C-alpha positions as CSV (number, residue, x, y, z in Angstrom):
1,M,38.4,-19.8,12.0
2,A,37.3,-17.7,14.5
3,F,37.7,-18.4,18.0
4,A,34.6,-18.1,20.6
5,W,34.6,-18.5,24.6
6,C,34.0,-21.7,26.3
7,E,33.7,-20.9,30.3
8,G,36.8,-18.3,30.5
9,V,39.4,-20.4,28.0
10,E,40.3,-19.6,24.4
11,E,39.3,-22.6,22.0
12,S,39.7,-23.0,18.3
13,A,36.2,-23.0,17.0
14,D,34.5,-23.3,13.3
15,V,31.7,-20.4,13.9
16,L,29.4,-20.1,10.9
17,F,26.7,-16.5,10.9
18,H,23.7,-17.1,8.5
19,F,21.2,-14.4,8.1
20,S,20.0,-12.8,4.2
21,I,18.9,-9.7,3.2
22,T,16.5,-9.0,0.2
23,Y,17.8,-5.9,-0.9
24,R,15.9,-3.1,-4.2
25,R,16.6,-1.4,-6.6
26,P,14.7,0.8,-8.9
27,V,15.4,-1.2,-12.6
28,F,18.4,-0.2,-14.2
29,T,17.6,-1.3,-17.7
30,V,14.5,0.6,-18.9
31,P,16.3,2.3,-21.9
32,L,16.9,5.7,-21.9
33,Y,14.8,8.4,-23.6
34,S,16.4,9.3,-26.3
35,Q,17.2,14.0,-27.0
36,Y,14.0,13.5,-29.6
37,Q,11.6,12.1,-26.7
38,F,12.8,14.3,-24.5
39,F,12.0,17.2,-26.7
40,L,8.6,15.9,-27.7
41,Y,7.9,15.4,-24.1
42,E,8.8,19.1,-22.9
43,T,7.2,20.4,-26.5
44,I,3.8,18.8,-25.7
45,I,3.7,19.3,-21.6
46,A,4.2,23.0,-22.8
47,N,1.9,23.2,-25.5
48,R,-0.5,21.4,-22.2
49,E,0.3,24.3,-19.3
50,K,-1.6,26.5,-22.5
51,G,-4.9,24.5,-22.4
52,Q,-4.2,22.6,-25.2
53,T,-5.4,19.2,-25.9
54,Y,-4.0,15.9,-27.6
55,D,-5.8,15.8,-30.6
56,Q,-4.4,19.8,-30.5
57,I,-1.0,19.5,-29.9
58,A,-1.1,16.8,-32.0
59,E,-2.4,18.6,-35.3
60,W,0.6,21.3,-34.1
61,L,2.8,18.8,-33.9
62,N,1.9,17.4,-37.7
63,K,1.9,20.6,-39.0
64,K,5.5,21.7,-37.7
65,G,6.7,18.5,-39.8
66,Y,7.6,16.6,-36.5
67,L,6.9,12.7,-36.5
68,S,6.7,10.5,-34.4
69,V,9.9,8.3,-33.3
70,R,9.0,5.7,-35.5
71,G,8.6,8.2,-38.7
72,K,4.4,8.5,-38.3
73,K,2.0,10.9,-37.8
74,F,0.6,12.4,-34.8
75,K,-2.5,11.5,-33.3
76,G,-3.9,12.4,-29.8
77,N,-3.7,9.2,-28.1
78,H,0.1,8.6,-29.0
79,V,0.9,12.3,-27.9
80,H,-1.3,11.3,-24.8
81,S,0.8,7.5,-24.5
82,I,4.1,10.0,-24.7
83,V,3.1,11.4,-21.3
84,K,2.0,9.1,-20.0
85,K,4.9,6.2,-20.2
86,K,7.5,9.1,-19.6
87,R,5.6,9.7,-16.0
88,T,5.5,5.9,-15.3
89,K,9.2,5.3,-15.8
90,D,10.4,8.5,-13.3
91,E,8.1,7.1,-10.9
92,K,9.6,3.8,-11.2
93,L,12.9,5.1,-11.2
94,E,12.3,7.1,-8.2
95,R,10.4,4.7,-6.5
96,Q,12.3,3.8,-2.6
97,Y,11.7,0.0,-1.6
98,P,13.0,-1.3,1.9
99,E,15.7,-3.1,3.4
100,V,14.3,-6.1,4.4
101,W,16.7,-8.5,7.1
102,S,16.0,-12.0,7.4
103,D,16.5,-13.4,11.5
104,F,19.8,-14.1,12.0
105,S,21.1,-17.3,13.9
106,L,24.7,-17.9,15.1
107,E,26.8,-21.8,15.2
108,V,29.8,-22.3,17.1
109,V,31.3,-26.2,16.2
110,D,33.7,-26.5,19.3
111,K,36.5,-28.5,17.3
112,T,37.6,-30.0,20.5
113,L,35.3,-32.0,21.4
114,V,35.2,-33.1,17.1
115,N,39.1,-33.8,17.1
116,M,38.8,-36.3,20.4
117,F,36.6,-38.7,18.5
118,E,38.8,-38.7,16.3
119,L,41.5,-40.1,17.6
């Protein structure tokens, strides 16, 4: 219940305020990287900065005895996929979404008029 002013007289009235807000946020259901996945990503990036190709990095990881998260030997496309997926995930988490506000309306129902017809 709220009060509305009608010609200088304060009367009891129902006031309804209609609006909607659309608020978007980054997806929180994206699974976090394990320590091993993050280690692989950092290792790959470090080797890329040294000028190695994805195939060379895969060969190096296999020689060192590292396996993929699923327990397989590395190939160049697997190494590339690790980097690509991490960058895509980071972009999604850092993306900014603008708030969207709809039009709004205010409706005042004068109870004195409603109550007068109930008598």
